[in-house]
C-alpha positions as CSV (number, residue, x, y, z in Angstrom):
1,X,-32.3,-25.1,64.2
2,X,-32.9,-21.8,66.3
3,X,-29.8,-20.2,64.8
4,X,-30.4,-20.9,61.3
5,X,-33.8,-19.5,61.4
6,X,-32.4,-16.3,63.0
7,X,-29.5,-16.4,60.2
8,X,-32.0,-16.6,58.1
9,X,-34.3,-14.3,59.1
10,X,-31.6,-11.7,58.9
11,X,-31.0,-11.9,55.8
12,X,-34.4,-11.9,55.0
13,X,-34.6,-8.7,56.6
14,X,-31.4,-7.2,54.8
15,X,-33.0,-8.4,51.6
16,X,-36.1,-6.4,52.1
17,X,-33.9,-3.6,53.7
18,X,-32.2,-2.9,50.6
19,X,-34.6,-3.5,48.1
20,X,-36.3,-0.3,49.9
21,X,-33.4,1.2,49.5
22,X,-32.4,0.7,45.9
23,X,-36.2,1.7,45.0
24,X,-35.4,5.5,46.6
25,X,-32.0,5.5,45.1
26,X,-31.1,8.8,42.9
27,X,-27.8,9.6,41.4
28,X,-25.8,11.0,43.9
29,X,-28.0,11.7,46.3
30,X,-25.4,12.8,49.3
31,X,-28.2,12.2,51.8
32,X,-29.4,8.7,50.5
33,X,-25.9,7.7,50.6
34,X,-25.6,8.4,54.7
35,X,-29.0,6.8,54.6
36,X,-27.8,3.6,53.1
37,X,-24.9,3.3,55.5
38,X,-27.3,3.9,58.4
39,X,-30.0,1.5,57.5
40,X,-28.3,-1.0,55.3
41,X,-25.0,-1.6,56.3
42,X,-24.1,-0.4,59.6
43,X,-27.1,-2.3,61.2
44,X,-25.4,-5.7,59.1
45,X,-22.0,-5.4,59.0
46,X,-21.1,-2.9,61.9
47,X,-19.2,-0.5,59.8
48,X,-20.0,1.7,56.7
49,X,-19.7,0.7,52.9
50,X,-16.3,2.6,52.7
51,X,-14.6,0.6,55.5
52,X,-15.4,-2.5,53.3
53,X,-14.9,-1.1,49.7
54,X,-11.3,-0.2,50.9
55,X,-9.9,-3.0,52.7
56,X,-8.6,-5.9,50.4
57,X,-10.1,-9.6,50.6
58,X,-7.9,-11.1,53.7
59,X,-8.3,-7.7,55.6
60,X,-12.2,-8.8,55.6
61,X,-11.7,-12.3,56.3
62,X,-9.9,-11.1,59.3
63,X,-12.4,-8.8,60.2
64,X,-15.9,-10.8,59.6
65,X,-13.6,-13.6,61.7
66,X,-12.9,-11.2,64.6
67,X,-16.3,-10.0,64.7
68,X,-18.8,-12.8,64.0
69,X,-16.9,-16.1,65.5
70,X,-19.9,-18.4,64.6
71,X,-18.9,-19.7,61.2
72,X,-22.5,-19.6,59.7
73,X,-23.2,-16.1,61.0
74,X,-20.1,-15.2,59.7
75,X,-20.7,-16.8,56.4
76,X,-24.6,-15.3,56.1
77,X,-22.7,-11.7,56.9
78,X,-20.1,-12.0,54.4
79,X,-23.4,-13.3,51.7
80,X,-24.5,-9.8,52.7
81,X,-21.3,-7.9,52.2
82,X,-21.5,-9.6,48.6
83,X,-25.0,-8.4,47.9
84,X,-24.1,-4.9,48.6
85,X,-21.1,-4.9,46.6
86,X,-22.7,-6.7,43.6
87,X,-25.7,-3.8,44.1
88,X,-23.2,-1.4,44.2
89,X,-21.5,-2.8,40.8
90,X,-24.9,-2.6,39.1
91,X,-25.2,0.8,40.0
92,X,-21.5,2.1,39.3
93,X,-21.4,4.4,36.2
94,X,-17.7,5.0,36.5
95,X,-16.0,1.7,35.0
96,X,-13.0,1.7,36.7
97,X,-14.7,1.9,40.0
98,X,-17.0,-0.7,38.7
99,X,-14.3,-2.9,37.6
100,X,-12.7,-2.9,41.3
101,X,-15.8,-3.0,43.1
102,X,-16.6,-6.3,40.7
103,X,-13.3,-8.0,41.4
104,X,-13.8,-7.4,45.3
105,X,-17.6,-8.7,45.3
106,X,-16.1,-11.8,43.1
107,X,-13.6,-12.5,45.4
108,X,-16.0,-12.4,48.5
109,X,-18.4,-14.7,46.4
110,X,-15.7,-17.2,45.3
111,X,-14.7,-17.4,49.2
112,X,-18.3,-17.6,50.5
113,X,-18.5,-20.9,47.8
114,X,-15.4,-22.3,48.9
115,X,-16.3,-22.4,52.4
116,X,-19.9,-22.7,52.3
117,X,-21.6,-26.3,52.4
118,X,-24.9,-25.0,50.8
119,X,-24.6,-24.9,46.8
120,X,-26.6,-21.5,45.5
121,X,-27.7,-21.2,42.0
122,X,-28.0,-17.2,42.5
123,X,-24.6,-17.2,44.2
124,X,-23.3,-19.1,40.9
125,X,-25.0,-16.6,38.8
126,X,-24.0,-13.3,40.5
127,X,-20.4,-14.6,40.1
128,X,-20.9,-15.5,36.6
129,X,-21.8,-11.6,36.3
130,X,-19.3,-10.2,38.1
131,X,-16.8,-11.9,35.6
132,X,-18.5,-10.0,33.0
133,X,-16.6,-6.8,33.9
């Protein structure tokens, strides 16, 4: 129970941090991109967003398996990555990059959906949105 509370709080802190960052975002602001990595991505996932964008799903799963051996924590961290990728898709202006990010986010959400024993309406909604790109 304590571990589940920790994971729920972790995800809650992440969403608060992401919302704060998104409210400050401006197009192509280098300092903001650096702060995004320092404040949102690295504290919760251990690497910067570029690391995750460049990896294929299999490579991502290996990274998360090695870094987070506990399945619940791994799924929570994957959920954080999926949400980051989803938000990147929503903010991206370049259609080719948006499609690439959308495909990756959808794959991560699908993996979570297949692995997680908890049904999530928001996850289903996100996957439906990503399928449209």
